[in-house]
C-alpha positions, 0 to 999 in steps of 0.5 A: 721940670720948673723953677720951683722944684729947683728951689725946693730941691736946693732949700736946706741941701748941702754942697757936695762933690761931682763925681764919686770921691773918697773922703779922708780926714787927718789929725795934725796933732800940735804938741807943747814939748818943754816949752817948744811947739812939735808936730806929731807923725807916724810911720806906716807900719811895713805890713801895711798893702799902701804906703808901708813906712812912709811918715804920715798924720794919723787919720783914714778914710771917713765913714758913713755920716761922719764928719771929718773932725769926728773922723780924724779923732776917732783914727787918731786913737785907732792908731796912736792910743790917744784917747779922743777925750785927750784930743784937743780940736782946735779947728778944720783946717784947708783941704786937698783934692787929690788927682786919685779921686780924693778929698784929703780933710784937715783937722788941727788939735792939740795934745798935752805933752803929759798926755804922751804916755798914753801912746800905744801904737796899734801894731798893724798899723803904727811902727813909730811916732815921733814928733819934729819942733815946729821951728825946724820947718820954719828953718829949713826950707824943703827940696820942692820936686815938680811934675806934670799930671797928663790927662791920657786920651785914647780913642776920643771922638775928634772927627765925630765931634768936629775937634781937631785932632791936635787938640791940646788937652790941659796938663797940671803940675803937682809939687812934693816937698821934701824933708829930711829930719833927724840922724842915723836910725832915727832919720825920718823922710817927710814927703808928699801930701803929708809934708805938702800939708805941713808946708801949706801950714806953716806958709799959711802961718807965716802970711797970717802972721806977716798980715797982721804986723 
């Protein structure tokens, strides 16, 4: 191996991930309803094996060769019935790297109020589609639950490596925002990754507009 070979290898190469990761993408759907900005969410069907009943953004696992944008709008159409051509994409937002070896990409898009009549949720995947005024997230602070992410290390060859058995493995810290929205039968629980993305978007918007004042 020489320098020229490495330069040839790196030419036009796109950065990837170290190790095997599952790439997923979701749409953050924005809707202006009677002049007020809302975020659209789905509630997962109770039929699903993973996270049944949870509130989430429309999205899913990226197919081979698919971009985050293509995945987000495709999954939105499959789950909610809103056609791809009725979603106006603003751009790609930030990505989240989870400890479960999942990379979650986020796309911000706009759905017109008049196109909400096209909603036709897939009953195998979606129990309900609803919107929350953005103002709610600006006015109501979420409850933040924090927990440690601990590395479980068994049978590590400390002696062979010349490492002290009391070696302190790094501990991470995860935040879980929790919001309760609505009353009675319409009460919804927003938490976990979906709430984290929502909180991140709100905070980044506030930081941006605070900086441009």
